C-alpha positions, 0 to 999 in steps of 0.5 A: 644794761647793754651800754654797761656790758659794752663798756665793761667788755671793751678791754677784752676786744682786740684792735682789728689789725686793719690800717693803724690798728683800728678798733672795732667800733662797738655800737649799742642799738636798741639794747643790742651790742653790735660789733660791725664787720668786716673784722669782728667775725674772725676776731671774735672766733680767733681764727684766720678766715680766707677767700677759698678762691684765692687762699688770701685773707683779703677778699673782694666785696661780697666774697664768703670767707671760710675758716683756714684752720689757723688761730689768729695771733691777737696782739695786746698792744691796745688792750692787755686783756684782748682775746677771742670770745671777748664777751665770754671773758667779760661775762666771767669777770663782770656777771655779778656786776651786771646782775646788780646793774640790771636789778637797780634798773628794774627797781628804778622802773618799778618805782615809777 
């Protein structure tokens, strides 16, 4: 189920803005969907985060960033549906499909 959700959600996930517009590398581990950092957190929330000591979006390893009160400008170059809160957008579009997929998986398990 998690693999299906990750696949269906991918078109909503923005590129990170890191060098070469890298994508967030989605991982499915033990039924959980993981969007590893360091960019996933602020992209998901859609808000710029900064190092409070410097005011910069770039922070040394281990620094704790804070929300700066400015929305990110999420580009749609790589995914035309890219946006913050991508899971909610995907869920709104795909929930009925996910319910069918889950139902088939349960039926398959019960038939064993």
